[in-house]
mmCIF file of the N, C-alpha and C atoms, coordinates in Angstrom:
data_MODEL
# 
_entry.id   MODEL 
# 
loop_
_atom_site.group_PDB 
_atom_site.id 
_atom_site.type_symbol 
_atom_site.label_atom_id 
_atom_site.label_alt_id 
_atom_site.label_comp_id 
_atom_site.label_asym_id 
_atom_site.label_entity_id 
_atom_site.label_seq_id 
_atom_site.pdbx_PDB_ins_code 
_atom_site.Cartn_x 
_atom_site.Cartn_y 
_atom_site.Cartn_z 
_atom_site.occupancy 
_atom_site.B_iso_or_equiv 
_atom_site.pdbx_formal_charge 
_atom_site.auth_seq_id 
_atom_site.auth_comp_id 
_atom_site.auth_asym_id 
_atom_site.auth_atom_id 
_atom_site.pdbx_PDB_model_num 
ATOM 1   N N  . UNK A 1 1  ? 85.542  75.562  122.482 1.00 0.00 ? 1  UNK A N  1 
ATOM 2   C CA . UNK A 1 1  ? 85.784  76.533  123.560 1.00 0.00 ? 1  UNK A CA 1 
ATOM 3   C C  . UNK A 1 1  ? 87.235  76.430  124.052 1.00 0.00 ? 1  UNK A C  1 
ATOM 4   N N  . UNK A 1 2  ? 87.674  75.209  124.296 1.00 0.00 ? 2  UNK A N  1 
ATOM 5   C CA . UNK A 1 2  ? 89.049  75.011  124.786 1.00 0.00 ? 2  UNK A CA 1 
ATOM 6   C C  . UNK A 1 2  ? 90.064  75.489  123.742 1.00 0.00 ? 2  UNK A C  1 
ATOM 7   N N  . UNK A 1 3  ? 89.762  75.236  122.479 1.00 0.00 ? 3  UNK A N  1 
ATOM 8   C CA . UNK A 1 3  ? 90.664  75.668  121.404 1.00 0.00 ? 3  UNK A CA 1 
ATOM 9   C C  . UNK A 1 3  ? 90.838  77.177  121.391 1.00 0.00 ? 3  UNK A C  1 
ATOM 10  N N  . UNK A 1 4  ? 89.752  77.897  121.588 1.00 0.00 ? 4  UNK A N  1 
ATOM 11  C CA . UNK A 1 4  ? 89.819  79.366  121.608 1.00 0.00 ? 4  UNK A CA 1 
ATOM 12  C C  . UNK A 1 4  ? 90.776  79.842  122.691 1.00 0.00 ? 4  UNK A C  1 
ATOM 13  N N  . UNK A 1 5  ? 90.666  79.220  123.860 1.00 0.00 ? 5  UNK A N  1 
ATOM 14  C CA . UNK A 1 5  ? 91.523  79.619  124.976 1.00 0.00 ? 5  UNK A CA 1 
ATOM 15  C C  . UNK A 1 5  ? 92.991  79.382  124.657 1.00 0.00 ? 5  UNK A C  1 
ATOM 16  N N  . UNK A 1 6  ? 93.269  78.238  124.046 1.00 0.00 ? 6  UNK A N  1 
ATOM 17  C CA . UNK A 1 6  ? 94.656  77.895  123.706 1.00 0.00 ? 6  UNK A CA 1 
ATOM 18  C C  . UNK A 1 6  ? 95.227  78.912  122.714 1.00 0.00 ? 6  UNK A C  1 
ATOM 19  N N  . UNK A 1 7  ? 94.397  79.350  121.780 1.00 0.00 ? 7  UNK A N  1 
ATOM 20  C CA . UNK A 1 7  ? 94.863  80.320  120.779 1.00 0.00 ? 7  UNK A CA 1 
ATOM 21  C C  . UNK A 1 7  ? 95.134  81.689  121.389 1.00 0.00 ? 7  UNK A C  1 
ATOM 22  N N  . UNK A 1 8  ? 94.335  82.071  122.349 1.00 0.00 ? 8  UNK A N  1 
ATOM 23  C CA . UNK A 1 8  ? 94.447  83.405  122.926 1.00 0.00 ? 8  UNK A CA 1 
ATOM 24  C C  . UNK A 1 8  ? 95.572  83.490  123.957 1.00 0.00 ? 8  UNK A C  1 
ATOM 25  N N  . UNK A 1 9  ? 95.798  82.413  124.663 1.00 0.00 ? 9  UNK A N  1 
ATOM 26  C CA . UNK A 1 9  ? 96.712  82.431  125.807 1.00 0.00 ? 9  UNK A CA 1 
ATOM 27  C C  . UNK A 1 9  ? 98.127  82.942  125.511 1.00 0.00 ? 9  UNK A C  1 
ATOM 28  N N  . UNK A 1 10 ? 98.812  82.445  124.497 1.00 0.00 ? 10 UNK A N  1 
ATOM 29  C CA . UNK A 1 10 ? 100.187 82.911  124.288 1.00 0.00 ? 10 UNK A CA 1 
ATOM 30  C C  . UNK A 1 10 ? 100.284 84.426  124.119 1.00 0.00 ? 10 UNK A C  1 
ATOM 31  N N  . UNK A 1 11 ? 99.360  84.991  123.381 1.00 0.00 ? 11 UNK A N  1 
ATOM 32  C CA . UNK A 1 11 ? 99.357  86.455  123.196 1.00 0.00 ? 11 UNK A CA 1 
ATOM 33  C C  . UNK A 1 11 ? 99.143  87.160  124.520 1.00 0.00 ? 11 UNK A C  1 
ATOM 34  N N  . UNK A 1 12 ? 98.215  86.630  125.283 1.00 0.00 ? 12 UNK A N  1 
ATOM 35  C CA . UNK A 1 12 ? 97.891  87.232  126.578 1.00 0.00 ? 12 UNK A CA 1 
ATOM 36  C C  . UNK A 1 12 ? 99.102  87.196  127.507 1.00 0.00 ? 12 UNK A C  1 
ATOM 37  N N  . UNK A 1 13 ? 99.761  86.037  127.537 1.00 0.00 ? 13 UNK A N  1 
ATOM 38  C CA . UNK A 1 13 ? 100.946 85.889  128.379 1.00 0.00 ? 13 UNK A CA 1 
ATOM 39  C C  . UNK A 1 13 ? 102.046 86.839  127.927 1.00 0.00 ? 13 UNK A C  1 
ATOM 40  N N  . UNK A 1 14 ? 102.219 86.919  126.624 1.00 0.00 ? 14 UNK A N  1 
ATOM 41  C CA . UNK A 1 14 ? 103.242 87.792  126.064 1.00 0.00 ? 14 UNK A CA 1 
ATOM 42  C C  . UNK A 1 14 ? 102.984 89.238  126.523 1.00 0.00 ? 14 UNK A C  1 
ATOM 43  N N  . UNK A 1 15 ? 101.713 89.604  126.515 1.00 0.00 ? 15 UNK A N  1 
ATOM 44  C CA . UNK A 1 15 ? 101.344 90.964  126.898 1.00 0.00 ? 15 UNK A CA 1 
ATOM 45  C C  . UNK A 1 15 ? 101.636 91.196  128.385 1.00 0.00 ? 15 UNK A C  1 
ATOM 46  N N  . UNK A 1 16 ? 101.348 90.181  129.204 1.00 0.00 ? 16 UNK A N  1 
ATOM 47  C CA . UNK A 1 16 ? 101.564 90.311  130.647 1.00 0.00 ? 16 UNK A CA 1 
ATOM 48  C C  . UNK A 1 16 ? 103.052 90.410  130.974 1.00 0.00 ? 16 UNK A C  1 
ATOM 49  N N  . UNK A 1 17 ? 103.829 89.578  130.312 1.00 0.00 ? 17 UNK A N  1 
ATOM 50  C CA . UNK A 1 17 ? 105.260 89.517  130.629 1.00 0.00 ? 17 UNK A CA 1 
ATOM 51  C C  . UNK A 1 17 ? 105.982 90.756  130.114 1.00 0.00 ? 17 UNK A C  1 
ATOM 52  N N  . UNK A 1 18 ? 105.721 91.134  128.870 1.00 0.00 ? 18 UNK A N  1 
ATOM 53  C CA . UNK A 1 18 ? 106.465 92.255  128.293 1.00 0.00 ? 18 UNK A CA 1 
ATOM 54  C C  . UNK A 1 18 ? 105.574 93.159  127.439 1.00 0.00 ? 18 UNK A C  1 
ATOM 55  N N  . UNK A 1 19 ? 104.806 94.001  128.069 1.00 0.00 ? 19 UNK A N  1 
ATOM 56  C CA . UNK A 1 19 ? 103.976 94.913  127.265 1.00 0.00 ? 19 UNK A CA 1 
ATOM 57  C C  . UNK A 1 19 ? 104.820 95.917  126.482 1.00 0.00 ? 19 UNK A C  1 
ATOM 58  N N  . UNK A 1 20 ? 106.044 96.182  126.992 1.00 0.00 ? 20 UNK A N  1 
ATOM 59  C CA . UNK A 1 20 ? 106.903 97.149  126.300 1.00 0.00 ? 20 UNK A CA 1 
ATOM 60  C C  . UNK A 1 20 ? 107.453 96.565  125.001 1.00 0.00 ? 20 UNK A C  1 
ATOM 61  N N  . UNK A 1 21 ? 107.628 95.255  124.978 1.00 0.00 ? 21 UNK A N  1 
ATOM 62  C CA . UNK A 1 21 ? 108.124 94.601  123.761 1.00 0.00 ? 21 UNK A CA 1 
ATOM 63  C C  . UNK A 1 21 ? 106.938 94.240  122.873 1.00 0.00 ? 21 UNK A C  1 
ATOM 64  N N  . UNK A 1 22 ? 106.305 95.258  122.327 1.00 0.00 ? 22 UNK A N  1 
ATOM 65  C CA . UNK A 1 22 ? 105.123 94.982  121.512 1.00 0.00 ? 22 UNK A CA 1 
ATOM 66  C C  . UNK A 1 22 ? 105.540 94.573  120.103 1.00 0.00 ? 22 UNK A C  1 
ATOM 67  N N  . UNK A 1 23 ? 104.564 94.104  119.364 1.00 0.00 ? 23 UNK A N  1 
ATOM 68  C CA . UNK A 1 23 ? 104.834 93.669  118.006 1.00 0.00 ? 23 UNK A CA 1 
ATOM 69  C C  . UNK A 1 23 ? 105.259 94.868  117.159 1.00 0.00 ? 23 UNK A C  1 
ATOM 70  N N  . UNK A 1 24 ? 106.201 94.664  116.259 1.00 0.00 ? 24 UNK A N  1 
ATOM 71  C CA . UNK A 1 24 ? 106.686 95.795  115.451 1.00 0.00 ? 24 UNK A CA 1 
ATOM 72  C C  . UNK A 1 24 ? 105.585 96.453  114.626 1.00 0.00 ? 24 UNK A C  1 
ATOM 73  N N  . UNK A 1 25 ? 104.605 95.659  114.236 1.00 0.00 ? 25 UNK A N  1 
ATOM 74  C CA . UNK A 1 25 ? 103.497 96.199  113.434 1.00 0.00 ? 25 UNK A CA 1 
ATOM 75  C C  . UNK A 1 25 ? 102.758 97.259  114.254 1.00 0.00 ? 25 UNK A C  1 
ATOM 76  N N  . UNK A 1 26 ? 102.506 96.931  115.518 1.00 0.00 ? 26 UNK A N  1 
ATOM 77  C CA . UNK A 1 26 ? 101.762 97.859  116.375 1.00 0.00 ? 26 UNK A CA 1 
ATOM 78  C C  . UNK A 1 26 ? 102.514 99.168  116.552 1.00 0.00 ? 26 UNK A C  1 
ATOM 79  N N  . UNK A 1 27 ? 103.817 99.069  116.791 1.00 0.00 ? 27 UNK A N  1 
ATOM 80  C CA . UNK A 1 27 ? 104.594 100.280 117.021 1.00 0.00 ? 27 UNK A CA 1 
ATOM 81  C C  . UNK A 1 27 ? 104.621 101.156 115.767 1.00 0.00 ? 27 UNK A C  1 
ATOM 82  N N  . UNK A 1 28 ? 104.736 100.519 114.601 1.00 0.00 ? 28 UNK A N  1 
ATOM 83  C CA . UNK A 1 28 ? 104.769 101.306 113.368 1.00 0.00 ? 28 UNK A CA 1 
ATOM 84  C C  . UNK A 1 28 ? 103.419 101.982 113.140 1.00 0.00 ? 28 UNK A C  1 
ATOM 85  N N  . UNK A 1 29 ? 102.351 101.267 113.484 1.00 0.00 ? 29 UNK A N  1 
ATOM 86  C CA . UNK A 1 29 ? 101.022 101.865 113.343 1.00 0.00 ? 29 UNK A CA 1 
ATOM 87  C C  . UNK A 1 29 ? 100.879 103.070 114.260 1.00 0.00 ? 29 UNK A C  1 
ATOM 88  N N  . UNK A 1 30 ? 101.386 102.902 115.479 1.00 0.00 ? 30 UNK A N  1 
ATOM 89  C CA . UNK A 1 30 ? 101.284 103.996 116.440 1.00 0.00 ? 30 UNK A CA 1 
ATOM 90  C C  . UNK A 1 30 ? 102.063 105.214 115.939 1.00 0.00 ? 30 UNK A C  1 
ATOM 91  N N  . UNK A 1 31 ? 103.243 104.948 115.371 1.00 0.00 ? 31 UNK A N  1 
ATOM 92  C CA . UNK A 1 31 ? 104.054 106.044 114.842 1.00 0.00 ? 31 UNK A CA 1 
ATOM 93  C C  . UNK A 1 31 ? 103.318 106.755 113.719 1.00 0.00 ? 31 UNK A C  1 
ATOM 94  N N  . UNK A 1 32 ? 102.706 105.966 112.841 1.00 0.00 ? 32 UNK A N  1 
ATOM 95  C CA . UNK A 1 32 ? 101.946 106.555 111.721 1.00 0.00 ? 32 UNK A CA 1 
ATOM 96  C C  . UNK A 1 32 ? 100.831 107.439 112.251 1.00 0.00 ? 32 UNK A C  1 
ATOM 97  N N  . UNK A 1 33 ? 100.116 106.930 113.263 1.00 0.00 ? 33 UNK A N  1 
ATOM 98  C CA . UNK A 1 33 ? 99.018  107.677 113.854 1.00 0.00 ? 33 UNK A CA 1 
ATOM 99  C C  . UNK A 1 33 ? 99.513  108.999 114.428 1.00 0.00 ? 33 UNK A C  1 
ATOM 100 N N  . UNK A 1 34 ? 100.651 108.914 115.135 1.00 0.00 ? 34 UNK A N  1 
ATOM 101 C CA . UNK A 1 34 ? 101.230 110.095 115.759 1.00 0.00 ? 34 UNK A CA 1 
ATOM 102 C C  . UNK A 1 34 ? 101.587 111.128 114.700 1.00 0.00 ? 34 UNK A C  1 
ATOM 103 N N  . UNK A 1 35 ? 102.183 110.630 113.615 1.00 0.00 ? 35 UNK A N  1 
ATOM 104 C CA . UNK A 1 35 ? 102.599 111.515 112.526 1.00 0.00 ? 35 UNK A CA 1 
ATOM 105 C C  . UNK A 1 35 ? 101.383 112.219 111.934 1.00 0.00 ? 35 UNK A C  1 
ATOM 106 N N  . UNK A 1 36 ? 100.316 111.448 111.732 1.00 0.00 ? 36 UNK A N  1 
ATOM 107 C CA . UNK A 1 36 ? 99.089  111.984 111.158 1.00 0.00 ? 36 UNK A CA 1 
ATOM 108 C C  . UNK A 1 36 ? 98.528  113.086 112.062 1.00 0.00 ? 36 UNK A C  1 
ATOM 109 N N  . UNK A 1 37 ? 98.532  112.801 113.369 1.00 0.00 ? 37 UNK A N  1 
ATOM 110 C CA . UNK A 1 37 ? 98.012  113.747 114.335 1.00 0.00 ? 37 UNK A CA 1 
ATOM 111 C C  . UNK A 1 37 ? 98.812  115.045 114.292 1.00 0.00 ? 37 UNK A C  1 
ATOM 112 N N  . UNK A 1 38 ? 100.146 114.886 114.225 1.00 0.00 ? 38 UNK A N  1 
ATOM 113 C CA . UNK A 1 38 ? 101.039 116.039 114.196 1.00 0.00 ? 38 UNK A CA 1 
ATOM 114 C C  . UNK A 1 38 ? 100.748 116.886 112.963 1.00 0.00 ? 38 UNK A C  1 
ATOM 115 N N  . UNK A 1 39 ? 100.578 116.206 111.825 1.00 0.00 ? 39 UNK A N  1 
ATOM 116 C CA . UNK A 1 39 ? 100.311 116.885 110.563 1.00 0.00 ? 39 UNK A CA 1 
ATOM 117 C C  . UNK A 1 39 ? 99.015  117.688 110.668 1.00 0.00 ? 39 UNK A C  1 
ATOM 118 N N  . UNK A 1 40 ? 97.994  117.059 111.254 1.00 0.00 ? 40 UNK A N  1 
ATOM 119 C CA . UNK A 1 40 ? 96.693  117.699 111.409 1.00 0.00 ? 40 UNK A CA 1 
ATOM 120 C C  . UNK A 1 40 ? 96.834  118.956 112.265 1.00 0.00 ? 40 UNK A C  1 
ATOM 121 N N  . UNK A 1 41 ? 97.591  118.822 113.357 1.00 0.00 ? 41 UNK A N  1 
ATOM 122 C CA . UNK A 1 41 ? 97.796  119.936 114.277 1.00 0.00 ? 41 UNK A CA 1 
ATOM 123 C C  . UNK A 1 41 ? 98.473  121.092 113.555 1.00 0.00 ? 41 UNK A C  1 
ATOM 124 N N  . UNK A 1 42 ? 99.491  120.751 112.750 1.00 0.00 ? 42 UNK A N  1 
ATOM 125 C CA . UNK A 1 42 ? 100.243 121.762 112.013 1.00 0.00 ? 42 UNK A CA 1 
ATOM 126 C C  . UNK A 1 42 ? 99.314  122.500 111.053 1.00 0.00 ? 42 UNK A C  1 
ATOM 127 N N  . UNK A 1 43 ? 98.474  121.730 110.356 1.00 0.00 ? 43 UNK A N  1 
ATOM 128 C CA . UNK A 1 43 ? 97.540  122.286 109.390 1.00 0.00 ? 43 UNK A CA 1 
ATOM 129 C C  . UNK A 1 43 ? 96.595  123.267 110.086 1.00 0.00 ? 43 UNK A C  1 
ATOM 130 N N  . UNK A 1 44 ? 96.084  122.843 111.251 1.00 0.00 ? 44 UNK A N  1 
ATOM 131 C CA . UNK A 1 44 ? 95.161  123.656 112.021 1.00 0.00 ? 44 UNK A CA 1 
ATOM 132 C C  . UNK A 1 44 ? 95.823  124.977 112.416 1.00 0.00 ? 44 UNK A C  1 
ATOM 133 N N  . UNK A 1 45 ? 97.077  124.864 112.871 1.00 0.00 ? 45 UNK A N  1 
ATOM 134 C CA . UNK A 1 45 ? 97.829  126.039 113.317 1.00 0.00 ? 45 UNK A CA 1 
ATOM 135 C C  . UNK A 1 45 ? 98.000  127.007 112.156 1.00 0.00 ? 45 UNK A C  1 
ATOM 136 N N  . UNK A 1 46 ? 98.356  126.465 110.995 1.00 0.00 ? 46 UNK A N  1 
ATOM 137 C CA . UNK A 1 46 ? 98.579  127.286 109.804 1.00 0.00 ? 46 UNK A CA 1 
ATOM 138 C C  . UNK A 1 46 ? 97.289  128.028 109.433 1.00 0.00 ? 46 UNK A C  1 
ATOM 139 N N  . UNK A 1 47 ? 96.181  127.310 109.475 1.00 0.00 ? 47 UNK A N  1 
ATOM 140 C CA . UNK A 1 47 ? 94.884  127.889 109.131 1.00 0.00 ? 47 UNK A CA 1 
ATOM 141 C C  . UNK A 1 47 ? 94.560  129.035 110.083 1.00 0.00 ? 47 UNK A C  1 
ATOM 142 N N  . UNK A 1 48 ? 94.813  128.820 111.363 1.00 0.00 ? 48 UNK A N  1 
ATOM 143 C CA . UNK A 1 48 ? 94.534  129.825 112.379 1.00 0.00 ? 48 UNK A CA 1 
ATOM 144 C C  . UNK A 1 48 ? 95.366  131.080 112.118 1.00 0.00 ? 48 UNK A C  1 
ATOM 145 N N  . UNK A 1 49 ? 96.645  130.882 111.793 1.00 0.00 ? 49 UNK A N  1 
ATOM 146 C CA . UNK A 1 49 ? 97.524  132.014 111.515 1.00 0.00 ? 49 UNK A CA 1 
ATOM 147 C C  . UNK A 1 49 ? 97.023  132.806 110.320 1.00 0.00 ? 49 UNK A C  1 
ATOM 148 N N  . UNK A 1 50 ? 96.595  132.100 109.276 1.00 0.00 ? 50 UNK A N  1 
ATOM 149 C CA . UNK A 1 50 ? 96.074  132.765 108.079 1.00 0.00 ? 50 UNK A CA 1 
ATOM 150 C C  . UNK A 1 50 ? 94.864  133.624 108.426 1.00 0.00 ? 50 UNK A C  1 
ATOM 151 N N  . UNK A 1 51 ? 93.963  133.055 109.234 1.00 0.00 ? 51 UNK A N  1 
ATOM 152 C CA . UNK A 1 51 ? 92.770  133.792 109.630 1.00 0.00 ? 51 UNK A CA 1 
ATOM 153 C C  . UNK A 1 51 ? 93.138  135.058 110.394 1.00 0.00 ? 51 UNK A C  1 
ATOM 154 N N  . UNK A 1 52 ? 94.110  134.939 111.287 1.00 0.00 ? 52 UNK A N  1 
ATOM 155 C CA . UNK A 1 52 ? 94.541  136.094 112.059 1.00 0.00 ? 52 UNK A CA 1 
ATOM 156 C C  . UNK A 1 52 ? 95.110  137.174 111.146 1.00 0.00 ? 52 UNK A C  1 
ATOM 157 N N  . UNK A 1 53 ? 95.900  136.748 110.168 1.00 0.00 ? 53 UNK A N  1 
ATOM 158 C CA . UNK A 1 53 ? 96.473  137.710 109.230 1.00 0.00 ? 53 UNK A CA 1 
ATOM 159 C C  . UNK A 1 53 ? 95.380  138.429 108.448 1.00 0.00 ? 53 UNK A C  1 
ATOM 160 N N  . UNK A 1 54 ? 94.384  137.672 108.018 1.00 0.00 ? 54 UNK A N  1 
ATOM 161 C CA . UNK A 1 54 ? 93.277  138.264 107.275 1.00 0.00 ? 54 UNK A CA 1 
ATOM 162 C C  . UNK A 1 54 ? 92.562  139.303 108.133 1.00 0.00 ? 54 UNK A C  1 
ATOM 163 N N  . UNK A 1 55 ? 92.372  138.985 109.408 1.00 0.00 ? 55 UNK A N  1 
ATOM 164 C CA . UNK A 1 55 ? 91.717  139.926 110.305 1.00 0.00 ? 55 UNK A CA 1 
ATOM 165 C C  . UNK A 1 55 ? 92.532  141.208 110.433 1.00 0.00 ? 55 UNK A C  1 
ATOM 166 N N  . UNK A 1 56 ? 93.850  141.061 110.555 1.00 0.00 ? 56 UNK A N  1 
ATOM 167 C CA . UNK A 1 56 ? 94.731  142.235 110.652 1.00 0.00 ? 56 UNK A CA 1 
ATOM 168 C C  . UNK A 1 56 ? 94.582  143.105 109.417 1.00 0.00 ? 56 UNK A C  1 
ATOM 169 N N  . UNK A 1 57 ? 94.580  142.461 108.248 1.00 0.00 ? 57 UNK A N  1 
ATOM 170 C CA . UNK A 1 57 ? 94.454  143.201 106.986 1.00 0.00 ? 57 UNK A CA 1 
ATOM 171 C C  . UNK A 1 57 ? 93.123  143.950 106.942 1.00 0.00 ? 57 UNK A C  1 
ATOM 172 N N  . UNK A 1 58 ? 92.067  143.300 107.387 1.00 0.00 ? 58 UNK A N  1 
ATOM 173 C CA . UNK A 1 58 ? 90.753  143.940 107.394 1.00 0.00 ? 58 UNK A CA 1 
ATOM 174 C C  . UNK A 1 58 ? 90.747  145.169 108.296 1.00 0.00 ? 58 UNK A C  1 
ATOM 175 N N  . UNK A 1 59 ? 91.386  145.021 109.462 1.00 0.00 ? 59 UNK A N  1 
ATOM 176 C CA . UNK A 1 59 ? 91.436  146.140 110.406 1.00 0.00 ? 59 UNK A CA 1 
ATOM 177 C C  . UNK A 1 59 ? 92.196  147.330 109.819 1.00 0.00 ? 59 UNK A C  1 
ATOM 178 N N  . UNK A 1 60 ? 93.266  146.999 109.082 1.00 0.00 ? 60 UNK A N  1 
ATOM 179 C CA . UNK A 1 60 ? 94.063  148.076 108.473 1.00 0.00 ? 60 UNK A CA 1 
ATOM 180 C C  . UNK A 1 60 ? 93.247  148.835 107.432 1.00 0.00 ? 60 UNK A C  1 
ATOM 181 N N  . UNK A 1 61 ? 92.409  148.103 106.683 1.00 0.00 ? 61 UNK A N  1 
ATOM 182 C CA . UNK A 1 61 ? 91.587  148.732 105.642 1.00 0.00 ? 61 UNK A CA 1 
ATOM 183 C C  . UNK A 1 61 ? 90.509  149.627 106.237 1.00 0.00 ? 61 UNK A C  1 
ATOM 184 N N  . UNK A 1 62 ? 89.958  149.204 107.357 1.00 0.00 ? 62 UNK A N  1 
ATOM 185 C CA . UNK A 1 62 ? 88.847  149.972 107.963 1.00 0.00 ? 62 UNK A CA 1 
ATOM 186 C C  . UNK A 1 62 ? 89.273  151.346 108.434 1.00 0.00 ? 62 UNK A C  1 
# 
């Protein structure tokens, strides 16, 4: 039990003292996630635009 506490403490303290100075791995992961989200959003937008165009074409034919 005591060993577990000793292992956890330095990380916890580091987080308390400087949450802004996070580990580089975490920041890169966050960036990747953000990029993925952006890509998804772009894809969604493109799909929506295509659907709208198709609707316009259908209206013109009618």
